[in-house]
C-alpha positions as semicolon CSV with decimal commas, in nm:
position;residue;x (nm);y (nm);z (nm)
1;X;0,000;0,000;0,000
2;X;0,135;0,343;-0,089
3;X;0,186;0,585;0,194
4;X;-0,023;0,848;0,016
5;X;-0,342;0,644;0,041
6;X;-0,371;0,663;0,423
7;X;-0,445;1,016;0,543
8;X;-0,635;0,953;0,866
9;X;-0,526;0,739;1,161
10;X;-0,824;0,640;1,374
11;X;-0,780;0,500;1,725
12;X;-1,014;0,327;1,963
13;X;-0,965;0,450;2,320
14;X;-1,040;0,175;2,573
15;X;-0,793;-0,116;2,580
16;X;-0,588;0,048;2,304
17;X;-0,469;0,378;2,451
18;X;-0,613;0,331;2,800
19;X;-0,650;-0,026;2,926
20;X;-0,940;-0,064;3,168
21;X;-1,036;-0,318;3,432
22;X;-1,390;-0,335;3,570
23;X;-1,261;-0,554;3,853
24;X;-1,121;-0,237;4,014
25;X;-1,476;-0,099;4,036
26;X;-1,609;-0,425;4,183
27;X;-1,330;-0,440;4,442
28;X;-1,387;-0,078;4,548
29;X;-1,761;-0,136;4,586
30;X;-1,697;-0,451;4,789
31;X;-1,490;-0,237;5,029
32;X;-1,802;-0,032;5,101
33;X;-2,004;-0,339;5,186
34;X;-1,916;-0,706;5,141
35;X;-2,080;-0,840;4,826
36;X;-2,202;-0,502;4,702
37;X;-1,960;-0,503;4,411
38;X;-2,049;-0,856;4,311
39;X;-2,419;-0,771;4,319
40;X;-2,353;-0,465;4,104
41;X;-2,143;-0,668;3,860
42;X;-2,424;-0,921;3,811
43;X;-2,692;-0,657;3,763
44;X;-2,470;-0,463;3,522
45;X;-2,407;-0,773;3,311
46;X;-2,772;-0,884;3,313
47;X;-2,886;-0,537;3,210
48;X;-2,606;-0,444;2,972
49;X;-2,858;-0,271;2,747
50;X;-2,863;0,009;3,007
51;X;-2,489;0,062;2,957
52;X;-2,533;0,058;2,579
53;X;-2,822;0,306;2,594
54;X;-2,615;0,541;2,809
55;X;-2,326;0,524;2,562
56;X;-2,566;0,646;2,292
57;X;-2,721;0,911;2,520
58;X;-3,058;0,739;2,483
59;X;-3,091;0,779;2,859
60;X;-2,968;1,081;3,053
61;X;-2,685;1,089;3,305
62;X;-2,945;1,144;3,578
63;X;-3,149;0,841;3,467
64;X;-2,838;0,622;3,446
65;X;-2,714;0,742;3,786
66;X;-3,049;0,676;3,951
67;X;-3,052;0,322;3,812
68;X;-2,693;0,254;3,922
69;X;-2,750;0,388;4,274
70;X;-3,058;0,170;4,298
71;X;-2,849;-0,135;4,210
72;X;-2,614;-0,028;4,490
73;X;-2,902;0,001;4,739
74;X;-2,819;0,374;4,763
75;X;-2,517;0,293;4,983
76;X;-2,322;0,576;4,814
77;X;-2,416;0,909;4,662
78;X;-2,387;1,016;4,297
79;X;-2,049;1,187;4,331
80;X;-1,897;0,883;4,504
81;X;-2,039;0,661;4,232
82;X;-1,895;0,876;3,952
83;X;-1,544;0,851;4,099
84;X;-1,559;0,477;4,171
85;X;-1,722;0,400;3,834
86;X;-1,451;0,593;3,649
87;X;-1,148;0,468;3,841
88;X;-1,063;0,182;3,607
89;X;-0,821;0,327;3,349
90;X;-0,444;0,316;3,305
91;X;-0,236;0,450;3,012
92;X;-0,064;0,240;2,745
93;X;0,245;0,462;2,724
94;X;0,393;0,270;2,431
95;X;0,087;0,350;2,219
96;X;0,053;0,707;2,343
97;X;0,416;0,776;2,244
98;X;0,323;0,708;1,881
99;X;0,066;0,989;1,868
100;X;0,301;1,288;1,826
101;X;0,502;1,092;1,567
102;X;0,192;1,008;1,361
103;X;0,053;1,359;1,408
104;X;0,341;1,500;1,201
105;X;0,201;1,352;0,878
106;X;-0,153;1,235;0,948
107;X;-0,481;1,358;1,086
108;X;-0,565;1,174;1,411
109;X;-0,920;1,084;1,513
110;X;-1,037;0,909;1,829
111;X;-1,339;0,681;1,785
112;X;-1,484;0,555;2,113
113;X;-1,787;0,388;2,263
114;X;-1,797;0,581;2,589
115;X;-2,024;0,780;2,815
116;X;-2,034;1,120;2,980
117;X;-1,935;0,994;3,327
118;X;-1,629;0,801;3,207
119;X;-1,527;1,096;2,994
120;X;-1,560;1,360;3,266
121;X;-1,435;1,161;3,564
122;X;-1,214;0,899;3,399
123;X;-1,015;0,996;3,092
124;X;-1,072;1,359;2,993
125;X;-0,770;1,458;3,207
126;X;-0,516;1,280;2,985
127;X;-0,289;1,523;2,800
128;X;-0,234;1,284;2,508
129;X;-0,585;1,367;2,387
130;X;-0,445;1,700;2,267
131;X;-0,276;1,517;1,980
132;X;-0,615;1,432;1,828
133;X;-0,775;1,654;1,569
134;X;-1,119;1,522;1,659
135;X;-1,287;1,300;1,919
136;X;-1,585;1,107;1,784
137;X;-1,767;0,977;2,093
138;X;-2,071;0,750;2,094
139;X;-2,264;0,953;2,350
140;X;-2,216;1,268;2,143
141;X;-2,314;1,125;1,804
142;X;-2,589;0,889;1,924
143;X;-2,436;0,575;1,772
144;X;-2,204;0,299;1,892
145;X;-1,954;0,080;1,713
146;X;-2,026;-0,137;1,517
147;X;-2,316;0,080;1,391
148;X;-2,245;0,240;1,054
149;X;-2,342;0,591;1,165
150;X;-2,050;0,629;1,405
151;X;-1,798;0,548;1,131
152;X;-1,981;0,783;0,896
153;X;-1,946;1,055;1,161
154;X;-1,569;1,018;1,123
155;X;-1,593;1,045;0,744
156;X;-1,820;1,348;0,774
157;X;-1,553;1,518;0,982
158;X;-1,253;1,419;0,766
159;X;-1,422;1,468;0,430
160;X;-1,201;1,191;0,294
161;X;-1,274;0,865;0,112
162;X;-1,316;0,549;0,327
163;X;-0,992;0,387;0,207
164;X;-0,785;0,677;0,343
165;X;-0,875;0,581;0,702
166;X;-0,662;0,335;0,903
167;X;-0,830;0,213;1,221
168;X;-0,734;-0,002;1,517
169;X;-0,966;-0,141;1,785
170;X;-0,932;-0,428;2,031
171;X;-1,277;-0,560;1,934
172;X;-1,268;-0,760;1,610
173;X;-1,637;-0,692;1,540
174;X;-1,567;-0,318;1,533
175;X;-1,265;-0,369;1,307
176;X;-1,474;-0,577;1,069
177;X;-1,745;-0,310;1,057
178;X;-1,483;-0,053;0,954
179;X;-1,349;-0,285;0,684
180;X;-1,699;-0,343;0,549
181;X;-1,722;0,032;0,489
182;X;-1,397;0,037;0,296
183;X;-1,157;0,138;0,574
184;X;-0,824;-0,029;0,633
185;X;-0,828;-0,170;0,986
186;X;-0,649;-0,410;1,221
187;X;-0,741;-0,562;1,553
188;X;-0,527;-0,426;1,836
189;X;-0,339;-0,693;2,032
190;X;-0,015;-0,520;2,133
191;X;0,185;-0,207;2,063
192;X;0,449;-0,416;1,882
193;X;0,191;-0,570;1,648
194;X;0,042;-0,229;1,581
195;X;0,383;-0,081;1,496
196;X;0,437;-0,369;1,255
197;X;0,104;-0,289;1,089
198;X;0,210;0,077;1,054
199;X;0,543;-0,024;0,896
200;X;0,371;-0,261;0,654
201;X;0,170;0,034;0,528
202;X;0,470;0,267;0,511
203;X;0,303;0,490;0,770
204;X;0,615;0,493;0,988
């Protein structure tokens, strides 16, 4: 592939740039009351549609919060919940170090299934986000990967043809959705594998 074809580098956020671990949330809730975290984990999994609806802003932050606090038997208040619920991220420094290098020659776009609480309390503080030209977030565009509309939101911003976008995501289903729209895309497994993919495309 010629270098000139790729113009846009699109990154997923969670488990690519910022690994996350829901077990941290469960453990912190269990510290408040034995078994509270486990109860929350089960309810969250059984009602995952609530999470998905929140990521598309189909339900408000207030509605989501009220539901979550109910699952927690109102043992904590909203502000406590926001901090515990968002304390699950770390930074993949090896991936983040690539951003300023790629930024020299390519437009960078972040494409994430996320929600307002995780954004405000969890990851908005990270300076590496300044390298991105645009953040396309599910709760702001009303669509989640692998839905076509969220990828089209990227194209609407870039104004470029599908094949000029190179995307990585840890979820194969989301990678496949991008490919079906004409994007070049690879599943993220490690920083080393991703660097190899960039070299194969003469991006670095």
